[in-house]
Structure formats: C-alpha cells, structure tokens
C-alpha positions, 0 to 999 in steps of 0.5 A, a space after each residue: 509499471 509504477 506501483 504505490 504500496 500502502 500500509 494503512 493506519 490512522 497514526 502512520 500510513 506507510 507509503 512506498 512507490 516502486 517502478 517495476 519493468 517485469 524483471 527488476 524493481 526500483 524504489 522511487 520513494 518511501 516514507 509515511 503520512 503521519 497524524 498527531 495523537 490526540 487530534 480528533 479522528 475526523 481531522 486525522 482522516 482529512 489529513 490522510 486524504 489530503 496527503 494521499 491525494 497529493 502523493 497520487 497526483 505527484 507519482 501517478 501510479 498505475 496501481 495501488 497495492 494495499 494491505 487487506 485488514 483483519 481483526 484480532 483482539 483490538 477491534 477499537 483500533 481496527 475500526 479506526 484503521 478501517 476508516 483510514 483505509 476507506 479514505 485511502 481507497 476513496 482517494 485512489 478510486 476518485 483518480 481511477 487508479 486500480 486498487 489491489 488488496 493483499 493479505 499479509 500471508 500473500 505479501 510474505 509469499 511474494 517477497 520471501 517465498 514463504 507465507 509464514 516468514 518473520 517480519 525481519 525476513 520480509 524487511 531484509 528481502 525487500 531491502 535486497 530486491 530494491 537494492 537499498 543500503 538499509 532496511 527502510 524506516 519507518 517499518 510502515 514504509 518497509 511494509 508498503 514497499 513489500 506490498 508494492 513488490 507483492 503486486 509486481 509479482 502478482 500483476 502478471 497472474 490472474 489476480 488483477 483480472 479476478 479483482 475486476 468486474 464489468 460495469 454497465 458501461 463496459 469499463 473495468 474497475 476494482 471490485 473491492 470496497 475494501 505525507 508528511 515524512 518521506 525519504 527521497 532516493 
C-alpha cells in the first residue's frame, strides 16, 4: 500500500510518501511544497493545488493521510491553513483517492505508542520506523511521514470503514469535507 502523508499549511505543506506491506514501512520520498510569504493567498493556494496534483499524479497513492485541524489561539492563521487543507482535499478527491484525517494525538499514539508524546519522540520514532539515517527535514516533512505511518497502523482497523459512507451509486468515498522542495531517497 502506498500512503501519502500530508501536513497541511499555506507557507509549507509537508509531504511524505511511504510504502507499507503490513509489516514494514519504506520511505519513498519526502519534502515540502513551499509558497513565498507576501504573495496573495489565492496565488499561494493555486501553487499548492498545482504542486500537490503533480505529486498525486507522480506517486499515485492508495490513500492520503492528512492532519485534522484544530484551532487554539491564532484563528487568522488557522483559517488560511484550513483554506490550504481544502485545496489539498479537493485535489485528492478529484483523483478519487481515499482521504483519512487523524488528530495529532492519534498520530502520536500510532507512531510512539503514547498520545501525549513530545514532538522530538515522534520524529525520532519516525526515523527509526523508516530506517532513515537522520530525522527528516523540514519538520513538516517528518510530520507528514508520521501521518503516513499512522494510517498504515490504522489501515487494518475499522477506521477506514468508519470513514466511508455509501453514495447513491453504491460507491464508497470519504465522508470528510474536511513541491517545490523535496528529498529523494
């Protein structure tokens, strides 16, 4: 199974492509889609959409695993991130790729085994699970790889089935309405 992990953002979108054979994970590629500060948000969203669509076309994932957003203090930034997440969801949905959303606590539990793990613990365990020599950079790419691992660990559970609903034609699809820099391994 090929899983594309995505850490959404509008300045940096973390991307991590992982192959998982239900026993072992293998990093295929990781990096980030970046957009320049000061550019109008609509142009940044177009760049994100275009680059992400190219990544989907190139790597043809079986599933997209994306971080579920939550707002704390800065709702202005949160809204821009939500807009970017919407563009990412649209691109995957247009290619009929199932989309799964996970909370940070779910990712930490799946990768480290403890939902309140520190970010450094998640990054180090991601490195170990993927057999990488160093923790992936930027941090957004490491987060994206952790999201892919999370889906791999949860893919055999009832989560994928619970995240789907029947459509009128009997097809199943995600219920959620929820690249410029890269490193090749």
